DRENDO-1510 file (C-alpha; in Angstrom, 1 decimal, always signed):
<recs>
REC; n; res; u; v; w
REC; 1; MET; -56.0; +17.1; +31.5 .
REC; 2; THR; -52.4; +16.0; +31.4 .
REC; 3; PRO; -51.2; +15.2; +27.9 .
REC; 4; MET; -49.8; +11.8; +27.2 .
REC; 5; PRO; -46.0; +11.8; +26.7 .
REC; 6; VAL; -44.9; +11.3; +23.1 .
REC; 7; VAL; -42.5; +8.4; +22.8 .
REC; 8; ALA; -40.2; +8.5; +19.8 .
REC; 9; PRO; -40.4; +5.3; +17.7 .
REC; 10; PRO; -37.4; +3.1; +17.8 .
REC; 11; ARG; -35.0; +3.6; +14.9 .
REC; 12; ASP; -35.0; +0.7; +12.4 .
REC; 13; ASP; -31.8; +1.8; +10.6 .
REC; 14; PRO; -28.7; +0.3; +12.3 .
REC; 15; ALA; -25.6; +2.4; +12.9 .
REC; 16; PRO; -23.2; +2.2; +9.9 .
REC; 17; SER; -20.7; -0.6; +10.3 .
REC; 18; ARG; -17.1; +0.1; +10.8 .
REC; 19; THR; -14.2; -1.5; +8.9 .
REC; 20; ALA; -11.2; -2.9; +10.5 .
REC; 21; VAL; -9.4; +0.4; +10.1 .
REC; 22; GLY; -12.3; +2.2; +11.9 .
REC; 23; SER; -13.6; +4.3; +9.0 .
REC; 24; LEU; -17.3; +4.5; +8.4 .
REC; 25; ILE; -18.1; +2.4; +5.3 .
REC; 26; PRO; -21.6; +0.9; +4.9 .
REC; 27; LYS; -21.4; -2.9; +4.5 .
REC; 28; PRO; -23.0; -2.9; +1.0 .
REC; 29; ARG; -20.6; -0.3; -0.3 .
REC; 30; LEU; -17.6; -2.1; +1.3 .
REC; 31; GLY; -18.5; -5.3; -0.5 .
REC; 32; LEU; -18.9; -3.3; -3.8 .
REC; 33; ILE; -15.4; -1.8; -3.3 .
REC; 34; LEU; -13.8; -5.1; -2.6 .
REC; 35; ALA; -15.4; -6.7; -5.6 .
REC; 36; THR; -14.3; -3.9; -7.8 .
REC; 37; ALA; -10.8; -4.1; -6.5 .
REC; 38; LEU; -10.6; -7.7; -7.7 .
REC; 39; ALA; -10.4; -6.3; -11.3 .
REC; 40; PRO; -7.1; -4.4; -11.1 .
REC; 41; MET; -5.7; -7.1; -8.9 .
REC; 42; ALA; -6.5; -9.7; -11.6 .
REC; 43; TRP; -4.9; -7.3; -14.2 .
REC; 44; GLY; -1.8; -7.2; -12.0 .
REC; 45; THR; -1.2; -10.9; -12.9 .
REC; 46; THR; -0.9; -10.0; -16.6 .
REC; 47; TYR; +2.8; -9.3; -16.5 .
REC; 48; ILE; +3.8; -12.6; -14.9 .
REC; 49; VAL; +1.4; -14.6; -17.0 .
REC; 50; SER; +2.7; -12.9; -20.2 .
REC; 51; THR; +6.4; -13.5; -19.4 .
REC; 52; GLU; +6.1; -17.0; -18.0 .
REC; 53; LEU; +3.2; -18.6; -20.0 .
REC; 54; LEU; +2.7; -16.7; -23.3 .
REC; 55; PRO; +4.7; -16.6; -26.5 .
REC; 56; ALA; +7.5; -14.1; -26.2 .
REC; 57; ASP; +7.4; -10.6; -27.8 .
REC; 58; ARG; +3.7; -10.7; -28.8 .
REC; 59; PRO; +1.9; -8.2; -26.6 .
REC; 60; LEU; -0.7; -7.3; -29.2 .
REC; 61; LEU; -1.6; -11.0; -29.6 .
REC; 62; ALA; -1.9; -11.2; -25.8 .
REC; 63; GLY; -4.4; -8.3; -25.8 .
REC; 64; LEU; -6.3; -9.7; -28.7 .
REC; 65; LEU; -6.7; -13.2; -27.3 .
REC; 66; ARG; -7.7; -11.9; -23.9 .
REC; 67; ALA; -10.4; -9.6; -25.3 .
REC; 68; LEU; -12.0; -11.1; -28.4 .
REC; 69; PRO; -12.6; -14.7; -27.2 .
REC; 70; ALA; -13.9; -13.4; -23.8 .
REC; 71; GLY; -16.3; -11.0; -25.5 .
REC; 72; ILE; -17.6; -13.7; -27.9 .
REC; 73; GLY; -18.0; -16.1; -25.0 .
REC; 74; LEU; -20.1; -13.6; -23.0 .
REC; 75; ALA; -22.1; -12.7; -26.1 .
REC; 76; LEU; -23.0; -16.4; -26.7 .
REC; 77; ILE; -24.2; -16.6; -23.1 .
REC; 78; THR; -26.2; -13.4; -23.0 .
REC; 79; ARG; -27.4; -13.4; -26.7 .
REC; 80; THR; -28.0; -9.6; -26.5 .
REC; 81; ARG; -27.0; -7.2; -29.2 .
REC; 82; PRO; -26.7; -3.4; -29.0 .
REC; 83; THR; -29.6; -1.4; -30.4 .
REC; 84; GLY; -29.8; +2.1; -31.9 .
REC; 85; SER; -27.0; +4.4; -30.8 .
REC; 86; TRP; -25.4; +1.8; -28.6 .
REC; 87; TRP; -23.7; +0.3; -31.7 .
REC; 88; VAL; -21.6; +3.4; -31.8 .
REC; 89; LYS; -21.3; +3.9; -28.1 .
REC; 90; ALA; -20.2; +0.3; -27.6 .
REC; 91; ALA; -17.5; +0.8; -30.3 .
REC; 92; VAL; -16.3; +4.0; -28.6 .
REC; 93; LEU; -16.2; +2.5; -25.1 .
REC; 94; GLY; -14.6; -0.7; -26.4 .
REC; 95; THR; -11.9; +1.3; -28.1 .
REC; 96; LEU; -11.2; +3.6; -25.1 .
REC; 97; ASN; -11.4; +0.9; -22.4 .
REC; 98; ILE; -9.8; -2.0; -24.2 .
REC; 99; GLY; -8.6; -1.8; -27.8 .
REC; 100; GLY; -7.0; +1.6; -27.9 .
REC; 101; PHE; -5.9; +1.3; -24.3 .
REC; 102; PHE; -4.2; -2.0; -24.8 .
REC; 103; ALA; -2.4; -0.9; -28.0 .
REC; 104; LEU; -1.1; +2.4; -26.5 .
REC; 105; LEU; -0.1; +0.6; -23.3 .
REC; 106; PHE; +1.9; -2.1; -25.2 .
REC; 107; TYR; +3.5; +0.5; -27.5 .
REC; 108; ALA; +4.6; +2.5; -24.5 .
REC; 109; ALA; +6.0; -0.6; -22.9 .
REC; 110; PHE; +7.9; -1.3; -26.1 .
REC; 111; ARG; +9.4; +2.2; -26.3 .
REC; 112; LEU; +10.0; +2.7; -22.6 .
REC; 113; PRO; +11.2; +0.7; -19.6 .
REC; 114; GLY; +8.3; -0.9; -17.8 .
REC; 115; GLY; +8.8; +1.3; -14.8 .
REC; 116; VAL; +8.3; +4.5; -16.8 .
REC; 117; ALA; +5.2; +3.1; -18.6 .
REC; 118; GLY; +3.7; +1.9; -15.3 .
REC; 119; THR; +4.3; +5.3; -13.7 .
REC; 120; LEU; +2.6; +7.1; -16.6 .
REC; 121; GLY; -0.4; +4.8; -16.2 .
REC; 122; ALA; -0.7; +5.7; -12.6 .
REC; 123; ILE; -1.8; +9.3; -13.5 .
REC; 124; GLN; -5.1; +7.8; -14.7 .
REC; 125; PRO; -7.0; +8.6; -11.5 .
REC; 126; LEU; -6.0; +12.2; -11.7 .
REC; 127; VAL; -7.2; +12.5; -15.3 .
REC; 128; ALA; -10.4; +10.7; -14.4 .
REC; 129; VAL; -11.1; +13.0; -11.5 .
REC; 130; GLY; -10.8; +16.1; -13.8 .
REC; 131; LEU; -13.0; +14.6; -16.5 .
REC; 132; ALA; -15.6; +13.5; -13.9 .
REC; 133; ALA; -15.8; +17.0; -12.6 .
REC; 134; ALA; -16.3; +18.4; -16.1 .
REC; 135; LEU; -18.7; +15.9; -17.5 .
REC; 136; LEU; -20.4; +14.4; -14.4 .
REC; 137; HIS; -20.3; +17.3; -12.1 .
REC; 138; GLU; -18.6; +15.2; -9.4 .
REC; 139; ARG; -16.9; +17.5; -6.9 .
REC; 140; ILE; -13.1; +17.4; -6.7 .
REC; 141; LYS; -12.1; +16.9; -3.1 .
REC; 142; ARG; -8.7; +17.7; -1.7 .
REC; 143; VAL; -8.5; +14.1; -0.3 .
REC; 144; THR; -8.9; +12.8; -3.9 .
REC; 145; LEU; -6.0; +14.8; -5.2 .
REC; 146; VAL; -3.8; +13.9; -2.2 .
REC; 147; ALA; -4.6; +10.1; -2.5 .
REC; 148; SER; -4.0; +10.1; -6.3 .
REC; 149; SER; -0.7; +12.0; -5.9 .
REC; 150; ILE; +0.4; +9.6; -3.2 .
REC; 151; GLY; -0.5; +6.7; -5.5 .
REC; 152; VAL; +1.7; +8.1; -8.3 .
REC; 153; VAL; +4.7; +8.4; -6.0 .
REC; 154; GLY; +4.1; +4.9; -4.6 .
REC; 155; VAL; +3.9; +3.4; -8.1 .
REC; 156; ALA; +7.0; +5.2; -9.1 .
REC; 157; LEU; +8.9; +3.8; -6.1 .
REC; 158; LEU; +7.5; +0.3; -7.0 .
REC; 159; VAL; +8.5; +0.1; -10.6 .
REC; 160; LEU; +10.7; +3.0; -11.6 .
REC; 161; ARG; +14.5; +2.6; -11.9 .
REC; 162; SER; +17.1; +5.3; -11.7 .
REC; 163; ASP; +18.7; +4.3; -15.0 .
REC; 164; ALA; +15.4; +4.4; -16.9 .
REC; 165; ALA; +15.8; +5.9; -20.4 .
REC; 166; LEU; +13.1; +8.3; -21.7 .
REC; 167; ASP; +11.6; +8.3; -25.1 .
REC; 168; SER; +9.3; +11.2; -26.2 .
REC; 169; ILE; +7.0; +9.0; -28.4 .
REC; 170; GLY; +6.8; +6.3; -25.7 .
REC; 171; ILE; +5.9; +8.9; -23.1 .
REC; 172; LEU; +3.1; +10.3; -25.4 .
REC; 173; ALA; +1.8; +6.8; -25.9 .
REC; 174; GLY; +1.8; +6.1; -22.1 .
REC; 175; LEU; +0.0; +9.4; -21.4 .
REC; 176; ALA; -2.5; +8.7; -24.2 .
REC; 177; GLY; -3.2; +5.3; -22.7 .
REC; 178; ALA; -3.9; +6.7; -19.3 .
REC; 179; VAL; -6.2; +9.4; -20.9 .
REC; 180; SER; -7.9; +6.7; -23.0 .
REC; 181; MET; -8.8; +4.6; -19.9 .
REC; 182; ALA; -9.9; +7.7; -17.9 .
REC; 183; VAL; -12.2; +8.9; -20.7 .
REC; 184; GLY; -13.6; +5.4; -21.1 .
REC; 185; VAL; -14.4; +5.2; -17.4 .
REC; 186; VAL; -16.1; +8.6; -17.3 .
REC; 187; LEU; -18.1; +7.9; -20.5 .
REC; 188; THR; -19.1; +4.5; -19.2 .
REC; 189; LYS; -20.6; +6.1; -16.1 .
REC; 190; ARG; -22.2; +9.0; -18.1 .
REC; 191; TRP; -23.9; +6.8; -20.7 .
REC; 192; GLY; -25.1; +4.2; -18.3 .
REC; 193; ARG; -25.7; +0.6; -19.0 .
REC; 194; PRO; -28.6; -0.3; -21.3 .
REC; 195; ALA; -28.4; -4.1; -20.9 .
REC; 196; SER; -27.2; -6.7; -18.5 .
REC; 197; LEU; -23.7; -6.4; -17.1 .
REC; 198; LEU; -22.4; -9.4; -19.0 .
REC; 199; ALA; -23.9; -8.2; -22.3 .
REC; 200; PHE; -22.6; -4.7; -21.8 .
REC; 201; THR; -19.1; -6.2; -21.1 .
REC; 202; SER; -19.2; -8.4; -24.1 .
REC; 203; TRP; -19.9; -5.5; -26.5 .
REC; 204; GLN; -16.9; -3.6; -25.3 .
REC; 205; LEU; -14.6; -6.7; -25.4 .
REC; 206; ILE; -15.6; -7.5; -28.9 .
REC; 207; ALA; -15.2; -3.9; -30.1 .
REC; 208; GLY; -11.8; -3.7; -28.4 .
REC; 209; GLY; -10.7; -7.0; -29.9 .
REC; 210; LEU; -11.7; -5.9; -33.4 .
REC; 211; VAL; -9.5; -2.8; -32.9 .
REC; 212; LEU; -6.6; -5.1; -32.0 .
REC; 213; LEU; -7.1; -7.6; -34.7 .
REC; 214; PRO; -5.7; -5.7; -37.7 .
REC; 215; LEU; -2.9; -4.3; -35.5 .
REC; 216; THR; -1.9; -7.8; -34.5 .
REC; 217; ILE; -2.0; -9.2; -38.0 .
REC; 218; GLY; +0.0; -6.3; -39.4 .
REC; 219; LEU; +2.6; -5.9; -36.7 .
REC; 220; GLU; +3.0; -9.3; -35.1 .
REC; 221; GLY; +1.2; -12.0; -37.0 .
REC; 222; PHE; +0.0; -15.3; -35.4 .
REC; 223; PRO; +2.4; -18.0; -34.1 .
REC; 224; THR; +2.4; -21.3; -36.0 .
REC; 225; THR; +1.9; -23.3; -32.8 .
REC; 226; LEU; +0.7; -22.8; -29.3 .
REC; 227; THR; +1.8; -25.0; -26.4 .
REC; 228; THR; -0.3; -26.2; -23.6 .
REC; 229; THR; +1.4; -23.7; -21.4 .
REC; 230; ASN; +0.4; -20.9; -23.8 .
REC; 231; LEU; -3.2; -22.1; -23.8 .
REC; 232; VAL; -3.3; -22.1; -20.0 .
REC; 233; GLY; -2.0; -18.5; -20.0 .
REC; 234; PHE; -4.4; -17.3; -22.6 .
REC; 235; GLY; -7.3; -19.1; -20.7 .
REC; 236; TRP; -6.4; -17.3; -17.5 .
REC; 237; LEU; -6.2; -13.9; -19.1 .
REC; 238; ALA; -9.5; -14.4; -21.1 .
REC; 239; THR; -11.6; -15.6; -18.1 .
REC; 240; PHE; -10.3; -14.2; -14.8 .
REC; 241; GLY; -8.2; -11.5; -16.2 .
REC; 242; THR; -10.7; -10.1; -18.7 .
REC; 243; ALA; -14.3; -11.5; -18.7 .
REC; 244; ILE; -14.7; -11.6; -14.9 .
REC; 245; ALA; -12.4; -8.7; -14.2 .
REC; 246; TYR; -14.0; -6.3; -16.6 .
REC; 247; SER; -17.5; -7.3; -15.5 .
REC; 248; LEU; -16.6; -6.4; -11.9 .
REC; 249; TRP; -14.9; -3.2; -13.1 .
REC; 250; PHE; -17.8; -1.9; -15.2 .
REC; 251; ARG; -20.2; -2.7; -12.3 .
REC; 252; GLY; -18.0; -0.6; -10.0 .
REC; 253; VAL; -17.8; +2.2; -12.5 .
REC; 254; GLN; -21.6; +2.3; -12.6 .
REC; 255; LEU; -22.1; +2.3; -8.9 .
REC; 256; LEU; -19.2; +4.2; -7.4 .
REC; 257; PRO; -17.9; +7.7; -7.9 .
REC; 258; VAL; -15.3; +7.9; -10.6 .
REC; 259; ALA; -12.6; +9.2; -8.3 .
REC; 260; GLN; -13.2; +6.2; -5.9 .
REC; 261; VAL; -13.1; +3.5; -8.5 .
REC; 262; SER; -10.2; +4.9; -10.5 .
REC; 263; ILE; -7.8; +4.9; -7.6 .
REC; 264; LEU; -8.4; +1.2; -7.2 .
REC; 265; GLY; -6.4; +0.8; -10.4 .
REC; 266; LEU; -3.2; +1.5; -8.4 .
REC; 267; LEU; -3.6; -2.1; -7.1 .
REC; 268; SER; -2.5; -3.5; -10.5 .
REC; 269; PRO; +1.2; -2.5; -10.3 .
REC; 270; LEU; +1.3; -3.5; -6.7 .
REC; 271; VAL; +0.0; -7.0; -7.4 .
REC; 272; ALA; +2.4; -7.3; -10.4 .
REC; 273; THR; +5.4; -6.5; -8.1 .
REC; 274; LEU; +4.2; -8.9; -5.4 .
REC; 275; ALA; +3.6; -11.6; -8.0 .
REC; 276; GLY; +7.2; -11.3; -9.1 .
REC; 277; TRP; +8.4; -11.5; -5.5 .
REC; 278; ILE; +6.3; -14.5; -4.7 .
REC; 279; VAL; +6.5; -16.5; -7.9 .
REC; 280; LEU; +9.8; -15.5; -9.5 .
REC; 281; ASP; +11.7; -15.0; -6.2 .
REC; 282; GLN; +12.5; -11.4; -7.0 .
REC; 283; THR; +13.9; -9.3; -4.3 .
REC; 284; LEU; +12.2; -6.1; -3.1 .
REC; 285; SER; +14.2; -3.1; -2.2 .
REC; 286; ILE; +13.4; -0.7; +0.7 .
REC; 287; GLY; +12.2; +1.8; -1.9 .
REC; 288; GLN; +9.8; -0.8; -3.4 .
REC; 289; LEU; +8.5; -1.7; +0.1 .
REC; 290; THR; +8.0; +2.0; +0.7 .
REC; 291; GLY; +6.1; +2.3; -2.6 .
REC; 292; ALA; +3.9; -0.6; -1.7 .
REC; 293; VAL; +3.0; +1.0; +1.6 .
REC; 294; LEU; +2.2; +4.3; -0.1 .
REC; 295; VAL; +0.0; +2.6; -2.7 .
REC; 296; LEU; -2.0; +0.8; +0.0 .
REC; 297; GLY; -2.3; +4.1; +1.9 .
REC; 298; ALA; -3.5; +5.9; -1.2 .
REC; 299; VAL; -6.1; +3.3; -1.9 .
REC; 300; TRP; -7.3; +3.3; +1.8 .
REC; 301; LEU; -7.4; +7.1; +1.8 .
REC; 302; GLY; -9.3; +7.1; -1.4 .
REC; 303; GLN; -12.0; +4.7; -0.2 .
REC; 304; THR; -12.5; +5.6; +3.4 .
REC; 305; HIS; -12.5; +9.3; +3.1 .
REC; 306; MET; -14.3; +9.7; -0.2 .
REC; 307; PRO; -17.7; +11.4; -0.3 .
REC; 308; ASP; -20.4; +9.0; -1.3 .
REC; 309; GLU; -21.9; +10.7; -4.4 .
REC; 310; SER; -22.8; +7.6; -6.3 .
REC; 311; ASN; -26.0; +5.7; -6.7 .
REC; 312; SER; -24.4; +2.7; -5.1 .
REC; 313; ARG; -26.4; +3.3; -1.9 .
REC; 314; PRO; -30.1; +3.9; -2.1 .
REC; 315; VAL; -31.5; +7.0; -0.5 .
REC; 316; PRO; -33.1; +5.9; +2.8 .
REC; 317; LEU; -36.8; +6.4; +2.9 .
REC; 318; THR; -37.0; +7.9; +6.4 .
REC; 319; PRO; -40.5; +8.4; +7.6 .
REC; 320; PRO; -41.5; +11.9; +8.7 .
REC; 321; PRO; -41.4; +12.4; +12.5 .
REC; 322; PRO; -44.6; +11.8; +14.3 .
REC; 323; THR; -46.8; +14.8; +14.8 .
REC; 324; PRO; -47.4; +15.4; +18.5 .
REC; 325; PRO; -51.0; +15.3; +19.5 .
REC; 326; LYS; -52.7; +18.6; +20.1 .
REC; 327; ARG; -53.2; +19.6; +23.7 .
REC; 328; GLU; -56.8; +20.0; +24.8 .
REC; 329; ARG; -57.7; +22.9; +26.9 .
REC; 330; PRO; -58.9; +22.0; +30.3 .
</recs>
């Protein structure tokens, strides 16, 4: 008796889609990466909004009014409070990701030229990669180190000037700010998210704002009046630059590997430079154009050649192969 031929069932899973650059990135993950990238791009508008729309020489006030109102607004929408240990965890994350980070960043910018402070901040992906390896057991890939190093060089070419003066306290503040953000990213992923995305974001924004409140009162004070232009600037930073941006950022931190999401932060100084060129008619040197290309190359390298170790893509439930029928003896 001749056995019936076994025909393999057709595959239901389509071949992974390719991006325009030809690298294999599944469509759901590509959409997540692009959404997460909107956060540092929105943060990149902070410099031009601060210089053109906000009261002068009040960086702590800018940080306070972008964090606390946004957090309170999200809290009123979600009406969800932390429970148990999450009161402490939310305070820690809010300090690392927002309150302490803003304070250290602004202090570094006050003590150092903007280019030096921006370059110090660009080391954050390297710090995050090391912490993720230690705390989350994410593997350190050579491509991660190469992409992060290229990004630091690119940001330096974008914003650093040859006549930049160095200040030891300012450098320490800039490094501490980068470490603060890196630790916040890693702990955000390690501890998870116990509530909805908007509620989780609101807790951190409120905690960060409360850290900035006494610093603002003691060091800067509040202006006696705010113009319509000031209100527009604060409104932009509080909504798009903070509430929406941080919600997208925390979502990406939860669903992507730390190395992959951290390197997206390099887009922030790139957008800041391009905004100055487009809005303020600033000129770009050959070095800055080279830096822009390097930053884009680092981001591309970090996304298209990064191992997918996250929980952003569900494990496919592939059915076992069919068992061939037993042959009957004639």
